[in-house]
Every structure is written in structure tokens, then in C-alpha cells.
N, C-alpha and C positions, 0 to 999 in steps of 0.2 A: 380368426386373426388376419388371414391373407387379405380380405376385403378392407379391413380397417387399416391395415399397414399400407395397402396399396392407395387409399385415399389420402393417408398422410404424405405419402411420396409425391402424389400429384399436387397436394397443397404446397409442398417444399418448393417444387419447381415452379409453381405459379408464383410464389414469392420472389424467386430468383428472376422471373421474367418481368415481374413488376419492378423490382430494384433497377432493372437495366433499361427499361422503357419509360418508366414514370416513378422516379424516386420518391416523389412528394406523396404518393399513395402507399409507399412501403411501410408495413407495420412490423416494427422491430420485436416487440413482446410476442406477437402472435407468431413470428418466424421461429423464436426460440422455443416456444410451445411445441411446435411441429417437429423441429429438429430434435427435441428432447423426447417426444413422444415416439418418434422412429427408433431412437437409440434405445428407449426402455425395452424394447422386444428383442433386442439381440441376443440376450443370454437365453431367452426361451427358445430362440430358434436353434440352439446347439442341440437340443434333443428332438427337434422337428425338422428333419433334414429335407423332406419334400417341399415344406413350406419355405424354408431357408433358400432352397434352389429358385422356387418360384419368386422370391423376393429379390433374389440376385438378378434374374432376368429382367424384373420390372425396373430394377435400377439400371441396368444396362440399356434397355430401350430409351429411357428418359435422358441418360446422360449422352447418348449418340445424337439426340436432337438438335443440340447447339455446342458449339466448341467451348472448351473449358476456359479458354482465354476471353470468353466474351465479357467477363467482369472479374474484378478481384474476389467479389462474393461468391460467384459460382465456383471458382477454382479452390477457394478455401474450403467452402461448404462441401463439395463433393470429394475433394481428395481426402479431407480429414474424416468425413463420415463413411465414406467407402473403406477406408483403411481401418477404421474401428469396427466395421462391419465384418471385414475378413478376419479381424484378430479375435473379436469376441464370438462370432456366430459360426465361422467355417471351422469344421473339425475333421473333415474328410476330403477336402478338395473339391467338393461338388458344387459349392456355392461361392466360387471366387472370380467368376467371369467379369464382372463389373470391375473389380479390384485390379485384375490383370490388364484390362483395357486402360484404366486409369494410369497404372504404373508405367505402361509402355509409353506414355506422353511424357514421362518425366525425365529430365536431364540427369537425375540421379536415381538409381533403382531402390536403394536401401530406404526404408520409410523414415527413420529417425533422421538420417542425413539430409533427406528431401524437405523434411519439416524445418530443420534447423537452417538450412543453407538457402532455401527458396521460399518457403511459405512464410516463415517467421519474419525475414527482412521485409516482406510486403506490408506488415503492420507498421513500419516505421517510415514508409514513404510519405510524402507530402500529399495531403488529399486522401490518404488510404480510406477505403470504405466510406467515402463520401463524408469523412470527418465525424463518423458516428462512433463516439466513445464506448457505446454499449457493445456494438459488434467487434470493436477492436479488443475489447476486455474479454469477451466472450471466446473469441478464436485465440487469443494469448493462453487463455485457461485451457482450452481443448488441446493445443499444441502440447502445452506443458504436462497436461494429464497424461497424453498418450506417451510421451517419452518417459516420464516418471514410471509409468505402469508397465511398458513393453519394451523399452530400450535400455536405459542406463539410469541408475540412481543419482542422487544429488551427492556432490562431494562436500560433506559437512564442514571439513576443516580447510576449505579453500582459504587462501590469504589475500590481501590486497593487491599484491604483485600479480598472482595468477589472474584474478579478475580483471586487472588492468590490461592483461595480455589478449583479452577476448575482444571480438569486434562489438561494435554498438549493440546490433540486433541480438547477439549472443549474451550480451550483458543483461538486457532487459529479459530475456528468455531465462537466463540463470536466476535472476532475482525472483522471478515469479515462481520458478519451479521450487525454490527454496521455501517460499512462503507455503506453497501447497503441501510439500514434504515436511518441513520442520516447524511450521506455524507461522502466523502473522504478527507475532511480538518479538521478532528477532532483534529489533533496533533497540530493545531495552536490555538485552544480554551483552554485557561488557566484553565477552568472548567471542562474539560473533562477528562474521565478515561485515554485516550490515552496520553494525556499531563502530566498527574500525573505518569503514569507508565514510560514515558520517563525520567522525572526528576529524578526518583529515581533508574534509571538504570535497570529496570525489563527487557526492550527489549533486552538489550545487553546480560543479563544472559540467556534469551530464546534462542537467536541466537546461543549461544554456545552449546545448547543441542541437536540441529537438523538442518541439512542441509536445510530442507524443511521450518523451521521457519526462518532460515537466509534468504532464498530466498524471502520469503513474506515480512518480515520486512524491507529488503532492498528496495524491489519494492514499498512499501508504505511510504517509508522515514521515518520510526520510530525509526532508529538506530541513536546514536550519535557516529560518528566515529573520531571526534577530539574535543579537548578541546576549551574552549571560547578563551583563550589566543592564541592558535595556529591558530585558524580562523582569530582572529584580526590581528595576525602578517602576515598571509597570504594576507589578504585584504589590508593591509598597504604597503606590498611588491609589490603588483600589481599596487596600486595607484603611488608608487614612481616610478615604471618601466615605467608607462605611463607618468608621469611628466618629466623624464629624456629624454624620446623619444621626447617629443615636442621640444627639443633644438638640436637635431641631425643635422638638417638643418634648414635654415631661411624660405625656401618655405615650408617645411612641417610644421613648426611653424605657419606660416601664415595661411595655409590651415585648420589646427587643430582649430584655434581660431575661424573659420567660422561655426564650428560644435558645436551644443549646448554643450554636455556632456564635451569635452576636455576644451571648453571655461569656463564653470562653474568650472571645476577643477583648471584651471589656475587662474582665478581672485579670486576664493576662497582661494587659498593659498597665493596669494598676500595679500588679505584683512588680512589673519591670521598673515602673516610676518609684516604688519604694526601695527596691534593690539600688537603683542609681542613687536616691537620696541617702541610703546607709553609706554608701561610699563617698558621696560628694560632701556631706555635712561635716564627718569626722575629719576628712582631709582640710577641708575649709577651717574647721576650728583648730586643727594642729597649726596650720599657716598662720591663723590670728594669733595663737599663743606664742609662736615663734617671734612674730613680729613684735607683739608686747614685750617680748622678754629682751629683745635686741633694743627696743626702745628705752626700757629700764637701764639696761647695762650701760647704754649710752649716757643716759642722764646721770648715772652713778659715776661714771668716769668723768664727766664735766663738772659734777659737784665736788669730787675730790680735787680736781686740778684748781678749782676756785678757791677751796681751803687752803690750799698749798701755798697760793699766793698771798 
């Protein structure tokens, strides 16, 4: 295992160097595979303490070769991965030298606070991670995953006022943490924070403040991009277009009625037309009868007056 993990670690740092020196050659998917390949062995190293110590020193030697501030990718990758390594693999304090080295470089020593106050805001900076959305999404998920697992849980009953009091980076982090913890269909729950925020237009305001916010809110389908009436009008236009298409040719019409949805559409409209006729015809007949009765009464009155003269 130690040789394979050593190769993975060497590859990881090569990707960081490529990102910093020649971004056009940087392979995002290969970077993810390497990162995840390293992370996959952390649990196994809990029982293999000598190998964990060896991996720890490999990390430490590689980290010391370049300042963490060399690039946003280097700082995010190393600080997050090493913190996961210490949390997942170190059980006896023997394999935490790389972590202690990285923590000493932090302005805030507590892991969750450092992630929230320093790493997470990096994702919202203009041009962050060379505008690579895949990298941005990956590290937002990693930060969220660490805090959910090792720091504090999501406040499921958060209200819009509490959400509004958060900083913009914390709002993005909170929304992503909730998706990981509570599911990605929260917008459909009328009792959820997300539904309430969408209803009061908070997401649309956030999307106007940052391209990164706009990217995530659109990806999560949290933005309302049209009014109810425009959506209704569009739906009716589509239905009307389909209905007209049924009568373009007899063969097409006959074929369509053999399919479930067009048949439902056609027979549904026929039923609606008959219902409307059932209401309209009697009302028109009553109006006609009333008019005739009025005419007859008027004629009778005029005849009676003529006879009286």
C-alpha cells in the first residue's frame, strides 16, 4: 500500500505544479481521481499505524517543497486533504506531523472555523480556481462534508431571518451543507428554508451579487426565472401546438390516438368542449325563451291597447 499511496501523492503534487505553471495542461478529472484515490486509503491506515506514519512523512516532505500560498488550488487541496487525513487516519497522535505543519500556517487554528472563515470565501472570489466550476464544486462539497461530519450538524429549522444574517460565503456553504445532509429536493418542501427563500425572491437577489452564486443557484434549480402566468401561457401554447398538430394529416391523427398522452389530450379536450356546450346551450336557450316571452308580452300589450281604442 505504501508504494501505491506514495505514487498517488507524487501525482497529486505534480497536478498542483501543472496547475500553477501551465494551467492549459491541467487535467481536472485526473486530479479528482488522484485526490479520491488518496482519500480512499485513510480508513485502512487507522489499523496500519506504521504505514500511516510513513504516509504522514511523505505528505510532510512534499508540502514543504512549496509555500501553500503558491495557488488557491494548492492551499485548498493540502489544507483540506491533510485535515481529513488527520481526522480519518490518525488514532494515536503518531501520524499528524503534516497536519500540525499546515495548522501552524493558519490564522485560525480550529479546523471548522478555518474552513468557514478562510477556505470557503476563496471559492467566491472573482477568478477563483481559474473559473473552473468543477474544481469549485468539488471543494465546496469537501468543505461541507468535513464540517457536517467532524464539526457541527445542519440547523434544519433555520428561518430566512437567520439565513439573511450570514455572510455571503456562509450562505453558500449553508445551502450546500443542507443539500448534503437533508437531500437535494428541499426546494419542493413548503416547510423548508429553501422554499421560503425562493418564495420571497432571496435567491434572485443573491444571484445578482456573484457569478458563482448565480452558477450554483441555477444548477440547484433555486432561481425563479419566469412568472407564473408566463409559465402557464407557455404550457398552454405547447398544448395548443400539439393539439393543432393532431389534425395536420389523418394518418398522423390516427397514429397519435394510439399513444397514451396524445389520446388523453384529445379526449380530454373533447370532454371539456362537451361540458362547455352543456352549459352554453341551455343558457342560450333560456335567454332565447326569455326574449320570445318578452316579445309576446309586448305584442299582447300593444294589441290590447289597439282594441281599446
